[in-house]
C-alpha positions in Angstrom: -43.4 3.5 -7.9 -40.5 2.1 -9.6 -39.3 -1.4 -8.3 -35.9 0.5 -8.1 -37.4 3.2 -6.0 -39.0 0.7 -3.5 -35.8 -1.2 -2.8 -34.7 2.3 -1.7 -37.6 3.0 0.5 -37.9 -0.3 1.6 -34.3 -0.3 3.0 -34.7 2.6 5.1 -38.2 1.7 6.2 -36.7 -1.3 7.8 -33.7 0.4 9.1 -36.2 3.0 11.1 -38.3 0.5 12.1 -35.6 -1.4 13.9 -34.7 1.4 15.9 -36.5 2.6 19.1 -39.4 4.8 18.1 -38.1 8.1 19.5 -35.0 7.8 17.0 -37.0 6.8 13.9 -37.3 10.3 12.7 -33.9 11.5 12.9 -32.9 7.9 11.1 -35.2 8.7 8.3 -33.7 12.3 8.2 -30.3 11.0 7.7 -30.8 8.3 5.3 -32.8 10.4 3.2 -30.8 13.4 3.1 -31.6 16.2 0.7 -34.4 14.1 -1.1 -37.3 15.4 0.4 -39.6 13.4 -1.6 -38.3 10.1 -0.5 -38.4 11.3 3.2 -42.3 12.0 2.7 -42.7 8.6 1.1 -40.7 6.5 3.9 -42.6 8.8 6.8 -46.1 7.7 5.1 -45.2 4.2 4.8 -44.0 4.3 8.5 -47.3 6.0 9.5 -49.1 3.2 7.6 -47.1 0.3 9.6 -47.9 1.9 12.6 -51.5 1.9 12.2 -51.5 -1.6 10.2 -49.5 -3.4 13.1 -46.3 -5.1 12.9 -47.2 -7.4 10.3 -46.5 -4.7 7.4 -42.6 -5.7 6.5 -43.9 -9.4 6.7 -46.0 -9.0 3.7 -44.1 -9.2 0.1 -43.8 -5.9 -1.8 -46.0 -7.1 -4.4 -48.8 -7.4 -1.7 -47.9 -4.3 0.2 -47.5 -1.9 -2.9 -49.0 -3.8 -5.9 -45.7 -4.2 -7.4 -46.1 -7.2 -9.5 -43.4 -7.4 -11.2 -40.6 -6.7 -8.6 -37.9 -9.4 -9.5 -36.7 -11.7 -6.3 -33.2 -11.1 -4.9 -31.7 -14.3 -6.6 -33.0 -13.1 -10.1 -31.6 -9.4 -9.5 -28.2 -11.1 -8.2 -28.4 -13.5 -11.8 -28.7 -10.6 -13.8 -26.2 -8.2 -12.5 -23.5 -10.7 -12.4 -24.7 -12.9 -15.5 -21.3 -12.1 -17.5 -19.3 -13.8 -14.3 -21.1 -16.1 -12.6 -24.4 -18.4 -12.8 -26.4 -18.3 -9.9 -27.8 -21.8 -9.0 -29.8 -21.8 -5.7 -30.0 -20.3 -2.2 -28.0 -22.3 0.0 -28.4 -20.3 3.4 -29.9 -17.3 4.6 -29.1 -15.3 7.9 -29.5 -12.2 9.8 -27.0 -10.2 7.8 -26.9 -12.0 4.2 -28.1 -14.3 1.9 -25.7 -17.1 0.4 -26.1 -18.4 -2.9 -24.6 -21.4 -4.7 -23.4 -20.5 -8.1 -20.6 -21.3 -10.9 -17.8 -19.0 -11.9 -18.0 -19.0 -15.6 -14.3 -17.9 -16.5 -12.9 -20.5 -14.0 -15.4 -23.1 -14.1 -15.7 -23.3 -10.3 -18.3 -23.4 -8.0 -18.4 -20.5 -5.5 -20.6 -19.4 -2.4 -21.9 -15.7 -3.3 -23.1 -14.1 0.1 -25.5 -11.0 -0.4 -26.1 -8.2 2.4 -29.4 -7.6 3.3 -30.6 -4.1 1.7 -31.3 -2.7 4.6 -27.6 -3.4 6.2 -26.2 -2.5 2.5 -28.1 0.7 2.6 -26.4 1.5 6.1 -22.8 0.5 5.3 -22.3 2.3 1.8 -21.0 0.3 -1.0 -17.7 2.2 -1.4 -16.2 2.0 1.9 -17.1 -1.5 2.7 -15.8 -3.1 -0.3 -12.7 -0.7 0.5 -12.7 -2.5 3.9 -13.3 -6.3 2.7 -10.5 -5.8 -0.1 -8.1 -5.6 3.3 -9.0 -9.3 3.7 -8.1 -10.6 0.5 -4.6 -10.7 1.0 -5.3 -13.5 3.4 -3.7 -17.0 2.5 -3.9 -19.8 5.0 -5.0 -23.4 4.7 -7.6 -22.7 7.9 -8.7 -19.5 6.3 -11.5 -19.4 3.8 -10.1 -17.0 1.1 -12.0 -14.2 -0.5 -12.2 -14.8 -4.3 -14.2 -11.4 -5.6 -16.6 -8.7 -4.1 -18.6 -5.9 -5.5 -21.7 -3.8 -6.1 -24.3 -4.7 -8.7 -28.0 -3.7 -9.3 -28.1 -2.1 -5.6 -26.5 -5.4 -4.0 -23.2 -5.7 -1.9 -21.8 -9.1 -2.6 -18.9 -10.8 -2.1 -17.6 -14.7 -3.3 -15.6 -17.4 -1.5 -14.9 -21.1 -2.4 -17.8 -23.3 -2.4 -17.0 -25.8 0.6 -18.4 -29.4 0.2 -19.2 -30.1 3.8 -20.9 -28.6 6.8 -20.3 -25.8 9.3 -19.4 -26.6 12.8 -22.6 -25.3 13.9 -24.1 -28.0 12.1 -22.2 -30.5 13.6 -22.5 -29.2 17.0 -26.4 -29.5 16.6 -26.2 -32.9 15.3 -23.8 -34.4 17.9 -24.1 -32.1 20.8 -20.2 -32.8 22.3 -17.3 -33.6 20.0 -14.5 -36.1 20.8 -11.9 -34.6 23.2 -9.0 -34.8 20.9 -11.2 -33.6 17.8 -12.1 -30.5 19.5 -8.8 -29.6 20.7 -7.3 -30.1 17.1 -10.1 -28.1 15.5 -9.5 -25.0 18.1 -5.5 -25.2 17.3 -6.3 -25.2 13.7 -8.8 -22.2 14.0 -5.9 -20.5 16.4 -3.5 -20.8 13.6 -5.9 -19.2 11.3 -6.5 -16.4 13.6 -3.0 -15.8 14.3 -2.2 -15.7 10.8 -4.5 -12.6 10.4 -3.5 -11.1 13.7 0.2 -10.9 13.0 -0.9 -8.9 9.7 -3.4 -6.6 12.0 -6.6 -8.1 11.3 -9.1 -9.1 14.0 -12.1 -11.4 13.1 -14.5 -10.0 16.0 -17.3 -12.9 15.1 -15.6 -16.2 15.4 -18.5 -18.6 16.1 -19.5 -22.2 15.1 -21.4 -20.8 12.1 -18.2 -19.1 10.8 -16.2 -22.4 10.7 -16.6 -24.7 7.8 -15.4 -28.5 8.1 -13.8 -29.9 4.9 -12.6 -33.3 5.1 -12.4 -33.1 8.8 -10.4 -29.9 9.1 -11.4 -26.4 10.1 -11.7 -23.3 7.6 -12.3 -19.8 9.1 -14.9 -17.9 7.2 -16.2 -14.1 7.0 -12.5 -12.9 7.9 -12.6 -9.3 8.7 -16.4 -9.1 7.6 -17.8 -8.0 10.9 -14.8 -5.3 11.2 -15.5 -4.3 7.5 -19.1 -3.8 8.3 -18.4 -1.9 11.7 -15.9 0.6 10.0 -18.0 1.2 6.8 -21.3 1.4 8.5 -20.7 2.8 12.2 -23.6 4.0 13.9 -25.7 3.8 10.9 -25.3 -0.3 11.0 -26.2 -0.1 15.1 -29.3 1.8 14.0 -30.8 -1.3 11.9 -31.2 -3.1 15.2 -28.3 -5.7 14.0 -25.7 -6.1 16.2 -22.4 -7.1 15.5 -21.1 -10.2 17.1 -23.0 -12.8 18.9 -23.3 -12.7 22.9 -22.5 -16.2 23.3 -18.8 -15.4 22.0 -18.5 -11.9 22.2 -15.5 -10.8 25.0 -16.9 -8.4 28.0 -15.4 -5.5 26.2 -17.0 -6.2 23.2 -20.1 -6.6 24.7 -19.6 -3.2 26.1 -19.2 -1.5 23.0 -15.9 -0.7 23.2 -14.1 0.4 19.8 -10.2 -0.2 20.8 -10.6 -3.8 20.5 -7.5 -6.2 19.9 -6.8 -10.0 19.0 -7.4 -11.0 22.5 -11.4 -10.8 21.8 -10.8 -13.6 19.1 -9.0 -15.4 22.3 -11.9 -15.5 24.1 -14.3 -16.2 21.2 -12.3 -19.4 20.6 -12.5 -20.1 24.1 -16.2 -20.1 24.0 -16.2 -22.2 21.0 -13.9 -25.0 22.3 -16.1 -24.9 25.6 -19.0 -25.6 23.2 -17.4 -28.2 21.2 -16.3 -29.9 24.8 -19.4 -29.1 26.8 -22.2 -29.3 24.2 -23.0 -25.5 24.8 -21.1 -22.2 25.3 -19.9 -21.2 28.8 -22.6 -18.5 29.5 -26.0 -19.9 27.9 -29.0 -18.2 28.6 -32.4 -17.8 26.5 -31.9 -14.1 25.9 -29.3 -12.0 24.7 -29.4 -9.5 27.6 -29.3 -12.5 29.9 -26.1 -14.2 28.4 -24.2 -10.7 28.7 -25.0 -10.2 32.2 -23.8 -13.9 33.0 -20.7 -13.1 31.1 -20.0 -10.0 32.7 -20.8 -11.0 36.4 -20.1 -15.1 36.4 -17.1 -17.0 36.4 -16.5 -19.5 33.3 -18.1 -23.0 34.4 -15.6 -25.5 34.7 -15.4 -28.2 32.2 -14.6 -31.1 34.3 -17.6 -30.5 35.9 -19.6 -31.5 32.9 -17.3 -33.8 31.3 -15.0 -35.4 33.7 -12.6 -36.9 31.1 -11.4 -33.6 29.8 -8.0 -33.3 31.0 -7.4 -30.5 33.7 -4.7 -28.4 31.3 -7.6 -28.4 28.8 -10.0 -27.0 31.4 -7.1 -24.5 32.6 -6.4 -23.1 29.1 -10.0 -22.6 28.2 -10.9 -20.8 31.8 -8.0 -18.7 31.2 -8.9 -18.0 27.6 -12.3 -16.8 29.2 -11.1 -14.2 31.4 -12.9 -11.0 32.1 -10.1 -8.7 31.3 -8.1 -9.0 28.3 -4.7 -9.0 30.3 -5.6 -11.9 32.1 -6.0 -13.9 28.8 -3.5 -15.6 26.5 -1.6 -12.7 24.6 -2.3 -14.2 21.3 -4.2 -17.5 19.5 -0.8 -18.9 19.2 -0.2 -19.0 22.8 -3.4 -20.5 23.5 -3.0 -23.3 20.9 0.5 -23.9 22.3 -1.2 -24.5 25.9 -3.5 -27.2 24.2 -0.2 -29.0 22.7 0.3 -31.1 25.5 -1.4 -34.7 24.6 -4.6 -35.2 26.0 -3.2 -38.9 26.4 0.3 -40.2 26.1 0.9 -43.7 27.0 4.2 -44.6 26.4 4.8 -47.3 24.0 5.1 -50.9 25.7 6.2 -53.4 23.2 8.7 -56.1 24.3 11.6 -55.7 21.7 15.3 -56.2 21.8 17.5 -53.1 22.6 18.9 -51.0 19.7 22.7 -50.5 19.7 23.6 -47.4 18.8 22.5 -43.6 17.7 19.1 -43.3 16.0 17.9 -41.8 13.1 15.2 -38.8 13.1 12.5 -40.3 11.0 10.6 -37.2 9.7 8.4 -39.5 8.1 4.6 -39.7 9.0 3.3 -42.7 6.9 6.0 -44.9 6.0 6.8 -47.1 9.1 4.7 -49.9 7.9 6.1 -50.2 4.4 9.9 -49.7 6.2 9.2 -52.5 8.4 8.2 -54.9 5.8 10.6 -53.8 3.3 13.6 -54.6 6.2 12.3 -57.6 6.8 12.9 -58.6 3.0 16.1 -56.8 2.3 19.1 -58.7 1.8 22.6 -57.9 1.2 23.3 -54.8 3.4 20.9 -56.1 5.8 22.5 -58.4 8.4 21.2 -59.9 11.7 22.9 -58.8 14.8 22.8 -60.5 17.9 23.7 -59.9 21.8 20.7 -57.6 22.2 18.9 -56.9 25.2 15.7 -56.1 25.4 14.0 -52.7 24.4 11.5 -51.7 27.3 11.8 -55.1 28.7 11.8 -56.3 31.9 15.6 -56.2 32.4 15.9 -52.4 31.4 14.3 -50.8 34.4 11.6 -47.9 33.5 12.9 -44.3 34.2 9.8 -42.7 35.4 10.7 -39.1 36.0 9.2 -35.6 36.1 10.6 -32.5 34.7 12.7 -32.1 37.8 13.0 -35.2 39.5 14.4 -38.6 38.6 12.7 -41.4 40.3 14.4 -44.7 39.3 17.6 -45.9 38.6 18.9 -46.1 35.1 17.7 -42.7 33.9 20.1 -40.3 32.3 21.2 -38.3 35.3 20.3 -34.7 35.7 23.0 -32.4 34.4 23.7 -29.1 36.3 20.9 -28.0 34.4 18.2 -29.4 32.3 19.4 -30.7 28.9 16.1 -30.7 26.6 13.7 -27.8 26.8 10.4 -28.1 24.9 9.1 -24.5 24.2 6.1 -22.9 22.0 6.6 -20.9 19.2 7.3 -17.8 20.9 10.1 -19.8 22.9 7.8 -20.1 25.8 9.1 -23.2 28.1 6.5 -26.0 28.0 8.5 -28.7 29.4 12.0 -30.0 30.4 13.8 -33.2 30.1 16.7 -33.6 32.4 19.4 -35.5 30.2 23.0 -36.0 30.7 25.1 -34.8 27.4 21.6 -34.9 25.1 22.0 -35.6 21.5 19.6 -35.3 18.6 16.1 -34.9 20.1 13.1 -36.4 17.9 9.4 -36.0 18.1 7.4 -39.3 17.8 4.9 -38.9 14.6 1.9 -38.3 17.3 3.9 -35.4 18.8 3.2 -37.3 22.4 7.1 -38.2 23.1 10.7 -37.0 22.5 13.3 -39.7 21.7 16.9 -38.9 22.2 20.4 -39.9 23.0 21.7 -39.6 26.7 24.5 -40.9 28.8 22.9 -42.9 31.5 24.3 -43.0 35.2 28.1 -44.3 35.2 28.0 -45.0 31.4 30.9 -43.7 29.1 28.7 -44.4 26.1 25.2 -43.0 24.9 22.0 -45.0 25.2 18.6 -44.1 23.6 15.6 -42.5 25.9 12.1 -42.1 25.2 10.1 -39.2 27.4 6.5 -39.1 27.7 5.4 -35.0 27.5 2.6 -35.3 29.5 3.4 -37.2 32.0 7.2 -37.2 32.4 7.9 -40.7 32.5 11.3 -41.7 30.8 12.0 -45.1 29.2 15.2 -46.4 28.7 15.4 -48.0 25.2 18.8 -49.6 25.1 20.9 -50.6 27.9 24.4 -51.4 26.3 28.0 -50.1 25.3 27.2 -49.7 21.5 27.1 -45.9 21.9 23.5 -45.6 20.3 22.6 -42.1 19.1 20.5 -40.3 16.5 17.1 -41.6 16.7 14.7 -41.6 13.7 11.0 -42.5 14.2 9.3 -44.5 11.9 5.8 -42.7 10.2 3.6 -44.8 12.4 6.2 -44.9 15.5 6.6 -48.5 15.3 10.2 -48.5 14.0 13.2 -46.6 14.8 16.4 -46.2 13.2 19.7 -45.0 14.7 23.6 -45.3 14.6 25.7 -47.8 16.4 29.3 -48.3 17.3 31.0 -50.6 14.7 34.8 -51.9 14.0 35.2 -49.1 11.5 33.2 -46.1 12.9 29.5 -46.3 12.9 26.6 -48.4 11.1 23.1 -47.7 10.3 20.8 -50.2 11.9 16.8 -50.6 12.0 14.5 -51.9 14.4 10.7 -52.4 14.4 9.5 -51.9 18.0 7.0 -55.0 17.8 9.7 -57.4 18.0 12.6 -58.8 15.9 16.5 -58.4 16.2 18.7 -55.3 15.3 19.4 -55.3 11.6 22.1 -53.5 9.8 20.9 -51.1 6.8 24.2 -49.8 5.8 27.7 -51.0 7.2 30.4 -48.7 5.7 33.9 -47.7 6.7 34.0 -44.3 8.7 31.1 -42.7 10.8 27.7 -42.3 9.3 24.6 -41.3 11.2 20.8 -41.1 9.9 19.2 -37.4 9.4 15.9 -38.3 7.7 13.5 -41.0 6.4 11.8 -40.6 3.3 8.0 -40.7 3.9 7.2 -43.7 2.2 10.0 -45.5 3.8 11.8 -46.3 0.7 15.3 -44.7 1.8 17.2 -43.1 4.4 19.1 -40.1 4.2 22.6 -40.1 6.3 25.7 -38.0 6.7 28.9 -39.6 6.5 32.1 -38.1 7.5 34.3 -37.5 4.4 37.6 -36.1 5.9 38.7 -33.8 8.4 35.6 -31.1 9.2 33.6 -32.2 5.8 30.7 -34.6 5.4 28.8 -35.7 2.5 24.7 -36.6 2.2 23.9 -40.1 1.0 20.9 -41.8 0.4 20.3 -45.4 1.5 17.3 -47.4 0.0 15.9 -50.0 2.1 16.1 -52.3 -0.4 19.3 -53.3 -0.2 20.7 -51.4 -3.1 23.8 -49.6 -2.9 23.6 -46.0 -1.4 23.7 -43.0 -3.6 25.5 -39.7 -3.1 23.1 -36.9 -2.8 25.5 -33.8 -1.7 29.1 -34.9 -1.9 31.5 -31.7 -2.9 34.1 -29.9 -1.5 32.0 -28.4 1.0 30.7 -29.6 4.1 27.1 -30.8 3.6 24.9 -32.5 6.7 21.7 -32.3 8.3 19.2 -33.4 5.1 15.8 -33.4 5.8 13.3 -34.5 3.1 10.0 -32.7 2.7 6.6 -34.9 3.6 5.9 -35.2 -0.2 9.1 -36.5 -1.0 10.0 -34.5 -3.4 12.6 -32.0 -1.9 15.3 -31.9 0.7 16.8 -29.1 2.7 20.1 -29.3 4.0 23.0 -27.3 5.5 26.1 -26.4 3.2 29.0 -23.9 3.8 29.9 -24.0 0.0 29.6 -20.2 0.1 32.2 -19.4 2.4 29.7 -19.8 5.6 26.9 -22.0 6.6 23.7 -21.8 4.4 20.2 -23.7 4.2 19.7 -24.9 0.7 16.5 -26.8 -1.0 17.0 -29.0 -4.0 15.3 -32.0 -5.6 15.3 -35.6 -4.2 15.3 -37.3 -7.3 17.5 -34.8 -9.4 20.1 -33.2 -6.9 21.9 -30.2 -8.4 19.4 -29.2 -11.3 17.5 -26.4 -9.6 19.1 -25.9 -6.0 18.1 -22.6 -4.1 19.5 -20.8 -0.8 16.9 -20.7 1.3 18.3 -18.8 4.4 19.2 -15.4 4.5 22.4 -14.3 5.8 23.6 -17.8 7.4 21.6 -20.8 8.4 21.9 -24.3 9.9 19.6 -27.1 10.3 16.6 -27.3 8.1 13.4 -28.9 9.7 10.0 -29.3 7.8 6.6 -29.0 9.6 4.4 -31.9 9.3 2.5 -30.5 6.5 5.2 -29.1 4.2 4.2 -25.4 4.8 6.8 -24.2 6.8 10.4 -24.8 7.0 12.6 -23.7 10.2 16.5 -23.5 10.6 18.7 -21.4 12.9 20.4 -18.3 12.3 22.6 -16.5 15.0 20.8 -18.3 17.9 17.3 -17.6 16.6 14.9 -20.0 15.4 13.3 -18.8 11.6 10.1 -20.3 10.3 10.0 -19.8 6.3 6.7 -20.0 4.8 6.7 -22.6 1.7 4.1 -22.5 -0.8 3.3 -25.9 -3.0 5.5 -27.2 -5.7 3.8 -26.3 -9.3 4.6 -28.9 -12.3 7.7 -30.0 -10.6 9.2 -26.6 -10.3 10.7 -25.9 -6.8 8.5 -24.8 -4.1 8.4 -21.1 -3.3 9.8 -20.0 -0.1 7.8 -17.1 1.5 8.0 -14.6 4.2 10.7 -15.2 6.9 10.0 -14.6 10.4 12.1 -15.1 13.5 10.1 -17.0 16.4 12.5 -16.7 19.3 16.1 -16.8 20.1 17.5 -19.7 22.4 21.0 -20.9 23.6 20.9 -24.1 20.9 23.5 -26.2 20.9 24.9 -26.6 17.0 26.1 -30.0 16.2 27.1 -31.9 13.0 23.7 -33.3 13.1 20.1 -31.6 14.0 20.0 -31.1 17.2 16.3 -30.0 17.5 12.9 -30.8 16.2 9.4 -29.7 15.5 6.2 -31.3 16.6 4.3 -32.5 13.5 1.8 -29.4 13.6 4.4 -27.0 14.2 3.4 -25.8 17.5 6.4 -27.1 19.7 9.8 -27.2 19.6 12.4 -29.3 21.4 16.0 -28.5 21.4 19.5 -29.1 23.0 20.2 -26.3 25.1 23.8 -24.8 25.4 25.2 -25.5 28.9 
């Protein structure tokens, strides 16, 4: 018998032995087809196995059949892929496949090549498996491990992925047991985002578990996307006969464990709920010693409360996990995006408590995330335009009464009075309401850099001018940041949340001011004739973008360096140009202009405006806002919020915009400045609701 013939016999024999004894003859007959000689060989070996005991297949082929020159799996793979990959070593082995570390010869990069076990490959069939797996190659997402390559060679089915320096979530859980709560929730939301990306493209993972989540630099990468579906679709009942079961019982939804074929995204919702439960509690929700016991518990018991195992888990997290683990799909979250949104409320959100002088004007939206310390230091050194202001009341000090409120009740004096309806609304990516913030005539809401609070301008009780406020989104507690008649508005947080820029009333209109929340006096960043208000910070704190009135119904966009040097014009044409927002990497500015005859969203270079400007919106648009990682840009079009996928910039060229998707529709109040904001992770939106 040749080595090739032995491998064919061996694969069929192992498939038959994995079945119940009464089904083995039928399995062998189907696998061998018209090859009667092959059927006789397999049947004779099956009889020998039964006579010799169950250790027959545990012995190598060289012992069983005396084939001394049978090459190893690694050698066969190396020979088959020699022109494309250099196989270095085995790095993992599981029930379905063996994984090898290799080097991509053409691209000089390290890859992981996963090779299906031969009996699995024999049951599946190469052509159909490869056709199914190619569907998943289109998935491109920062939290999805992509598929590089796949093929059939020397009787082997394989696919290649990036090699990730790090570990699996399973390895981390084995080592640590429970993860820190905030980190577990963050990882779950990253996994949810990856799953949602696939779900909207019609791909369900079906095998979400800690083994299939890689950790790179502390962030999640979901691996083997679509592999379970490819195996099921390609192998069908033949794969089941190998004795290998798709899915892991601890993470399988009841309908999946029951063998239903019409599965949808809610099986991944269930699995993610089980994974998050394990990250928090140290074990899956229905842990048991055998597969049958796990399924029995999962079918008949309610999910255990996380708070019973770990009291410091917030009730809303416990509730979200229990809903994800509901027995019936209709009782779960309809999508992983909705599950992630339910986890978006911070685990703890203490209101910042520094004793500081109160700002006197509208605040600036700080899109920056890392610049605040730099900005604070720079401001202290700047001369010229930066002038001390006096007569400032304490910010969050004892003279400014704290306004502790819930979304439907104001409990202390000094709070912005509740208008006829909630003035600010916080929603998820589907537009579902998460929070309401009562406010009288609210203006320019801005998420804090950690996503826990929202700062905004609003009129206090008995006031004819605006003050600044900040509301904690978990507790509903609201603090008054200013308490004077300077008409403070347009708040913009620094990257670390320790400073805030805003606009205040001045003799010639409005000035731009900046204050470090750790103390010190309010300082003027720019004092010019007319009205001006900030729209965004550059992340490194080197400059502030602001909008300036430039005539009736016309505005220009300027850049004010924080080193005291004169402002430069960024967009100053005959058109009305407003609402500039800087990309997180500081290279690009998105803004609104009516140059074409209607308002559209444009993207241009920060350093060299005008050299390669492109229109981002389609059919009109206003008020662009970046996600914290720069991978999405949002804008409003005809009462709907649109999300635009943004590719990374290559060689200094403008980043390429990708698919545009309408997230939800709402009664958004359009103003000169941006009247909404997005949380750093892109999962929540706060906006001024039109009366």
